[in-house]
C-alpha positions as CSV (number, residue, x, y, z in Angstrom):
1,M,151.3,158.0,52.8
2,L,148.6,155.3,53.5
3,I,145.5,155.5,51.3
4,Q,142.6,153.9,53.0
5,N,139.7,152.5,50.9
6,R,136.4,152.5,52.7
7,N,133.9,149.7,52.2
8,I,130.7,151.1,50.8
9,Q,127.6,148.9,50.9
10,F,124.0,150.0,51.0
11,S,120.5,148.7,50.2
12,K,117.7,150.7,48.6
13,L,114.1,150.0,47.8
14,V,113.4,150.8,44.2
15,K,110.0,150.6,42.3
16,T,110.6,148.7,39.1
17,D,107.9,147.2,36.8
18,N,105.2,148.3,39.3
19,R,106.9,146.4,42.2
20,L,109.0,147.5,45.1
21,R,112.3,145.6,45.1
22,E,115.4,145.7,47.4
23,F,118.6,146.4,45.5
24,N,121.9,145.7,47.3
25,F,125.0,147.8,46.2
26,R,128.6,147.1,47.1
27,K,131.6,149.1,46.0
28,I,134.6,147.0,44.8
29,N,137.9,148.4,46.0
30,G,141.3,147.9,44.6
31,L,140.6,148.1,40.9
32,H,141.7,150.8,38.5
33,E,138.1,151.5,37.6
34,E,135.2,152.4,39.9
35,L,132.9,149.4,40.1
36,F,129.7,148.4,42.1
37,T,128.1,145.0,42.3
38,V,124.4,145.0,42.5
39,D,122.0,142.2,43.4
40,V,118.2,141.8,43.6
41,S,115.7,139.0,43.7
42,D,113.4,138.3,40.9
43,D,109.7,137.3,41.2
44,R,110.7,133.6,41.9
45,G,113.3,134.5,44.5
46,N,116.3,133.9,42.2
47,R,119.2,136.4,42.7
48,I,120.1,138.6,39.8
49,M,123.6,140.0,40.0
50,F,125.2,142.6,37.8
51,K,127.9,145.3,37.8
52,M,127.8,149.0,37.3
53,H,130.9,151.0,36.3
54,K,131.5,154.7,36.0
55,E,131.5,156.0,32.5
56,G,132.3,159.7,32.4
57,N,130.1,161.2,35.1
58,D,127.4,158.4,35.0
59,W,127.1,154.9,36.4
60,T,126.0,152.4,33.8
61,I,125.3,148.7,33.8
62,L,128.1,146.5,32.7
63,T,126.4,143.6,31.2
64,E,127.9,140.2,31.3
65,Q,124.7,138.3,30.9
66,P,121.1,139.1,29.7
67,L,119.2,141.1,32.3
68,P,115.4,141.5,32.6
69,D,114.0,144.7,31.1
70,W,112.9,145.9,34.6
71,V,116.5,146.0,35.6
72,K,117.8,147.6,32.4
73,N,115.0,150.2,32.4
74,S,115.9,151.3,35.9
75,S,119.6,152.0,35.3
76,F,119.1,155.8,35.6
77,K,117.6,155.2,39.1
78,F,120.6,153.2,40.1
79,N,123.0,155.9,38.9
80,D,121.1,158.4,41.1
81,L,121.3,156.2,44.1
82,I,125.0,155.6,43.8
83,V,125.8,159.3,43.2
84,E,123.7,160.2,46.3
85,E,125.4,157.5,48.5
86,L,128.9,158.6,47.5
87,K,128.1,162.2,48.5
88,V,127.1,161.0,52.0
89,S,129.9,158.5,52.5
């Protein structure tokens, strides 16, 4: 039986810290855990990249480096976006 992993990528505009920002989500296939990479530009145009992993029923930020508060404080929004996208896909 062949199990096919679909590539899932999507972008969403999210209001964080009183600004509308574009967040890009990409599901990483082939791992034992479910994982998304997320990237967004800061005010200076620098890319901020982080991962989100599934913990129980929720998607949480997997921090490997310090993230701005406006990213950390929006993690519940990212959870909702991923859950909604996975329902549609």
